[in-house]
N, C-alpha and C positions, 0 to 999 in steps of 0.2 A: 452770255452775260458780258456786259461791258467791262473794260479795264477798270474804270472808276468803281463800278459795283463790286468787282472782285476785291479791290483794295479796301473798300468800306467793310465788306463781309469779313475779310481777314482781320482788320482792325477790331471789329466787334467780337470776333472769336478770341482774339488775344486778351481783350478787356474781360470777357467772361471767364477765361481760364484764370486770369489774375485774381478776379473777384472770388472765384471758387477756391483758390488757394489761400485767401486772406479773410476767411470767416463768412463767406457767402456761398455755401456749397450748392444752393438751389438757383443761383443766377444763371440766366440763359438768354439767348437772343430771342427777341420778340418778332413774330411774323409781321409782315407789313400790313398796315391797316388803312392805307390811302389817306383820305381827308381827315380821318379821326385817329390819326397815328398817336401813339402813347409812348414814344421813345423807342430806343433800340434794345435796351436791356431791361428784363423783368426779374424780379426776385433779388435785386441787389440791395443797397443800403435802403432801409425803410424810409418812405417819404420822398425819394428822389427819382426823377426821371433822367436818364442818362442818354444823351444824344451823342453818338460817336462819329468823329469825322477824321478822315485820312487824306487831307489835301496838303499840297506843297505850300500853297499861300493861304494863310488864315483869313477867314471872313467872319470874325467873331460876332459882329453886330447882327448879321443875318442869321447866324447859327443860334444866337441866344434868343432871337425872336422865335425861331423854330422850336427851341427847347421850351419856351414859355407856352406856346400853343399846345405842345404835347404834354406839358405839366397840367394844364387846364383840362385836356382831354382825359388824362389819367386821374384827375382829382388828387394830385400829389402835392406835397408841400414845396418842393424845390425842383427847378429844372436847370441842369448843368450840361455843359459841353465837354466831352472827353476828346481831345485832339492829339492825334499821333503826329508829332512834328516831323518834317522832312529830315531824313537821315538817322532817325531813331529806329533801330531795328527791333525785331520781335523779342530779342532777349532782354530788351530794356523797356518793356511795357510799363514798368513802374515809373519811367521817366515821361510818360505821356502827360500832357497838361490837362488840368481840370479848370475850366473857365466858367465863371459865373459873374453876375452883376454884383455891384457893391451892396445893394439892398439884399440880394439873396444871401451873400456872405454874412451880413449882419444879422439876418434872420437865423442863419445856421448857428453862428456863435452865441447869439443871445437866446437861443432855444425857443424861438417863436414859430 
């Protein structure tokens, strides 16, 4: 397993553990699905596809496009990116960033 893949797996596991402790006890990592990927986390917040990233340099535009494809594949309401910022350790998983488009944000807050 590459270093990048290990970092991604570790970040996904941290997010799952955090979700498990905050009202989503069934959340778990999703197995890879290739071209029909449906996001990294299953059984988290209803209607959401979570795409987890652990990169030093953010690439939000590309990541949000990826989350949107995965949202459509999963027939979910919202696609968001959970980004582990550089320098934020495992004990601070609650400080990871959740990134979404403005339209996604408005849909969430307006309940659409």
